[in-house]
N, C-alpha and C positions, 0 to 999 in steps of 0.2 A: 509572301513571307518577308520577314525582316531578318537580315543577317547583321549581327551586332558584334563588334570587336570591343573588348574591355581589357584593362590591366588588373589582374588579381595577384596579390603577393609578388608583384614586380615582374610578372611575365604575362604574355598574351593568352586570352581565351577567346574563342569565336563560337557563338551560339545562334541558333535560328529560332524564330518566334512566329506564331501565326498572327494574322492581322488583328486578332482580339487580344494579343499579348500572351497567349499560351506558349510556354516554352516547349519546343518540339525536339531539338537535338543539339548536340555539340559537334562541331566540325573538328576532327582530330588534327593535331599539329605534330610535327616530327619530334618535338622535345620541348625543353625549356628555352623559350626564345621570344621573338617579337615579330608581330605582323606589321610591316612597314607600309603596306598599301593593300586596300580592299576594293576590288573592282567587280561590277556586275551590271546587268542590263535587265530591265523589266520583261523583255521579250525572250530571255533565255533562262533555263534552269541552272546554268553554270555560273559559278562565282570564282574569281581568281584572287589569290592571296600571295603577296610578296612577303616571304618569311626569311628570317635569319636567326641564328643563335650564336652563342660564344663558340660552339663547336660545329656550326652549320653555316657555310657560306650561303649567300642569298640564293633562294630557290623559289620558283613560281609554282604554286600549288593550284591545280584546277579541281574544284569540287562540284560534283553534280548533285544538286539539291533533290532532284527527283529520284535518283538511284541511291543517294547516300554514300557515294564512292569518291575517292580522291586520287589524283595522279600528280606526281612531282615531275618538274622539268628542271633538273639541276644545271648550273652553269658548267660549261666545259672547263676542264683543268682544275676543278675543285680539289683541295687537299684531302687526303684520307686522315680523318681525325678520330677514327673508331677506337684508337687505343687510349683516348682521354675521356674524362667524364666531368660533368658539371653538377655540383651539389649546392643547395641553398642551406646555409647554416645561420642560426640566430644567436645573438649574444645580448647581454644586458649592459646598458650604458650606466653612467654614474648615477642618474636620477631614477633608475629602475626601468626605464623604457626598453622594450625589446626591439632590436634592430636587426634586419637581415643582411646577409652578405653572400654573394656567389663566390665559390671557390672552384677553380678549374685545375685539374691535375691529371697525371697519368693514372689509368685504372689500377687500383690496388697499391697506390703509392703508400709506403709506410709512414706512419706518424712518428718519425724518429728525430725530429728537430733539425734535419740536415738540409732541407730544401731552401733554395733561394726563392723568395716570394716578393712579387710586386703587388702592393696594395693600392688600388686606385679609388679616388673619391672626388666628389664635386660639392654637393650639399649647399646649393644656392639657387636663387632666382626661380624657384619652383620648377627646375629642370630635373627630370627623372634620369637616373643612371640605369638603363635597361640592358638586359643580356643579349645585345645584338652582336653581329660578327665584327671582330676587331683584328685586323691583320697583325698589329703589333703584339697582341696577346697570343696569337697563334705562333708567331715567330719565337716568342719567349717560351712557350710550352715546348716547341720542337728543340729548343736549346737545353731543355731539362728543367726549366723553372716551373713555379706554380703562380697562377694569376688569380687575384681576388678583387672583387668589386664590392665596396661597402655602400649601402643605401642610407647614408647618414641624413639626419634631419636638415632641412633647408631646401631639399628637393620636393618633388610632388608625388613620390611613389605611393603615398597613402593619402593624397588629397591636400586641401588647403591647410588643414591643421598641422600636417607634417612640415609644410613650408613655414608657417607662422611660428612654429616652435623654436626656430633658429634664426629669427630676424631681430634687428635692433639690439636691445639690451639682452636678448636671449641667445645671441650668436654663439656663445660658449658651448651650447648644446651640440653644434656640429663638431667641434674639436673633441668634446667628451666622447661622442660616438666614434670618431676615428681612433682615438686612443683605445677605447674598449675593443674595437675591431682588431687592432694590433695585438692587444693583450690576449684576445681569444685565439688568434693564430699561433701565438707562443704557447699558451696554456694547453691547447689541444694537440700540440706536437707537430704542427706544420713546419715550424721554423724556430729560430732563435733571433734575438734582436740584431746581432751583427750581420745576419743574412736576410734582413727584412728591409725593403725599400718602399717608401711612399712615393706616389706619383699623382700629380694634379696640374691642371692648367687654368689660368685666369683666376676666377673665383676659387677653383680647385687648387690653384697655386697658393692662395691665401690659406685655404684649409690645411695644406701639407706643411707650409712654413710656420704657421701658428702652432700646429701640432708638434713640429720639430722643436720649436723654442720651449714649449711647455714640458715636453718629455724627450729630451735629446738622447737619453740612455736607451730608449726603446727601439731605435732604428739604426741601421748601418749606412743608409743612403737616403737622400731625398731628391726627387726629380721634380723641379718646379718650373713649368713652362709658362712664360709671360705672367708671372704671379703678381697679384695685388698684395704688396707688402706694407704699404703705408695706409693703415686704416683711418688715420686722423685727417688725411688730405685727399682721400680718393674722390671726394665730390668736386675737386678743383680741376680734374683732368679727364679727358676722354668722355665716356658716357657716365661718369660717376654721379653727376648731379641727377641724371634720370633714375638712378637706383637709390637715391637718398631715402625713399620711402622704405626700402628693404633694410638698409644699413643704419639709417639715422645719421644725424649730423653732430659734430663735436660740440657745437654750441648748445645742443639739447642736454640739459642737466641730467635727464634720465639715462641718456645714452653714453655720454662722455666717459664715465668710469669703465664701462664695458669695452669701448673702443680702445682706451688707453691700456686696459689690462691684457688685450689679446693682440694688438697691432704688432706684427713681427718686427718691423723696423725699430719700434720703440722698446722692444724687450730683448 
């Protein structure tokens, strides 16, 4: 048999197939999360999966292909997060593209606009923001907050086209998606602008600072960790030149207007 791990709608699925490609069964997972390792041996009917979710600390799942049964081996000292829930919500970006976002909150939390919300994003380099376990998110939830992950374009959540849609002169799509995510959180009653914080690091720092500059009235705080803020000169330092294919260069007439329009430092 073949055991296949795939990402569908930004979370893991695991399926088994016969040698002729016939789909046999799905291996059940504990919830909405990510398989971070898949281990097996041709001499054994058992397969091991290292799994985690926004509300599931890493756990090793042992699945018996012959019996169709699974057994979990959770880590000792794992927090009890049963009072929280993860939901995937979809919103519409400026150009009509439907974009997903994970929202994690206490079960039954009212949509009364009173929650303090952290909205995290990256949207670059073809890197997917997946719903794996995050200690900082758990700490924030336990303090009474709501945690949101926006799967903005520039990542790889839906393949190469999702990445290409926010490269070079098209980079504004990432910021439009992040703005739309924030507007969705406000419109659906999760929070109000003064209680909404953006968070991102590195290229995600570019995402949140550019978004802040474009819509400052939409947020109460911005947490930018090692952000890229000078889009006009990023190719001159660090690994910037290696990423020139993704961002473009200011001497490129097709790209310059876009870089100048969104560069946080220049705006």
